[in-house]
C-alpha positions in Angstrom: 16.9 93.3 215.2 14.9 90.2 214.5 11.2 90.2 215.1 9.4 87.5 217.0 7.1 85.5 214.7 3.4 85.8 215.3 2.1 82.9 217.4 -1.2 84.2 218.8 -3.4 83.9 215.6 -2.1 80.5 214.6 -2.7 79.2 218.2 -6.2 80.7 218.2 -7.0 79.1 214.9 -5.6 75.8 216.1 -7.7 76.0 219.3 -10.9 76.7 217.3 -10.1 73.7 215.0 -9.6 71.4 217.9 -12.7 72.5 219.7 -14.8 71.9 216.7 -14.1 68.2 217.0 -16.4 68.1 220.0 -19.4 69.1 217.9 -20.9 67.6 214.7 -20.8 70.7 212.5 -18.3 69.6 209.9 -19.5 68.8 206.3 -19.4 65.3 205.0 -16.8 66.1 202.4 -16.1 64.1 199.3 -15.5 61.0 201.4 -19.1 61.1 202.8 -18.2 61.0 206.5 -18.4 64.1 208.7 -16.5 62.4 211.4 -13.5 62.0 209.1 -13.8 65.7 208.2 -13.9 66.6 211.9 -10.8 64.5 212.6 -9.0 66.0 209.7 -9.7 69.6 210.8 -8.8 68.6 214.4 -5.4 67.2 213.3 -4.8 70.5 211.4 -5.7 72.3 214.6 -3.1 70.3 216.6 -0.5 71.2 214.0 -1.4 74.8 214.3 -1.2 74.6 218.1 2.3 73.0 217.8 3.5 75.6 215.5 2.2 78.3 217.8 3.9 76.7 220.8 7.1 76.4 218.9 7.0 80.1 217.8 6.2 81.2 221.4 8.8 79.0 223.0 11.8 79.4 220.7 11.0 82.9 219.3 11.6 81.8 215.7 10.0 80.0 212.8 10.4 76.3 212.5 9.1 73.0 213.7 12.0 71.0 214.9 13.1 71.7 218.5 16.8 70.8 218.1 19.0 70.9 221.1 20.9 74.1 220.1 17.6 76.0 220.3 17.0 75.1 224.0 18.1 77.7 226.5 18.7 75.2 229.4 18.6 71.7 228.0 20.0 70.1 231.2 16.8 71.3 233.1 14.3 71.5 230.3 14.4 67.8 229.3 13.0 66.9 232.7 10.0 69.2 232.0 9.4 67.6 228.7 9.5 64.2 230.3 7.1 65.4 232.9 4.7 66.6 230.2 4.8 63.2 228.6 3.9 61.5 231.9 1.0 64.0 232.3 -0.2 63.1 228.8 -0.1 59.4 229.7 -2.1 60.2 232.9 -4.7 62.0 230.8 -5.0 59.0 228.5 -5.6 56.7 231.5 -8.1 59.2 232.9 -9.9 59.4 229.6 -10.1 55.6 229.2 -11.1 54.7 232.8 -13.8 57.4 233.3 -16.9 58.6 231.5 -14.8 61.2 229.7 -14.4 58.8 226.8 -18.1 59.2 226.0 -17.9 63.0 225.6 -14.5 63.2 223.8 -13.8 62.2 220.2 -13.0 58.5 219.9 -9.4 58.9 218.9 -8.5 61.5 221.5 -6.7 58.9 223.7 -4.6 57.6 220.7 -3.6 61.2 219.7 -2.6 62.0 223.3 -0.6 58.8 223.5 1.2 59.8 220.3 2.0 63.2 221.7 3.2 61.6 225.0 5.4 59.1 223.1 7.0 61.8 220.9 7.7 64.1 223.8 9.2 61.2 225.8 11.4 60.3 222.9 12.6 63.9 222.6 13.3 64.1 226.4 15.2 60.9 226.5 17.3 61.9 223.5 18.2 65.3 225.0 19.0 63.7 228.3 21.4 61.3 226.6 23.1 64.0 224.6 23.3 66.6 227.4 24.2 64.5 230.5 24.3 60.9 229.3 26.6 58.6 227.4 26.2 60.7 224.2 27.7 63.8 225.8 31.2 62.4 225.7 31.4 62.0 221.9 34.1 63.9 220.2 33.1 67.0 218.2 33.3 66.9 214.4 35.5 69.5 212.7 
């Protein structure tokens, strides 16, 4: 019987790395800029959060959410598309309120990247599952 890969520790490490971007505690590093170091650690944290989510969601190691791993792709692509719209809403909220003063400068750009990638994934899955790409002949 296969074991479920551990996702809790990697998610916790990612959360700690992302939260540290709110504080100026990172060393300057060889490039002489602590803000660059904070951003680099934050991006590594986002990668850890993604890997933790992937392991929790698909119950296996990997990083690519291919369609054959989805349990119910006809329903799930709508949730992924909704998530991308929520991320876009968060970007608008950050840029149009005082949140932009308390969050890191690039947080809106990173959220928009996450929204764009999830929207691209949702549109692709919808085209393959119930759109014009669903009628393509199978290769032998």
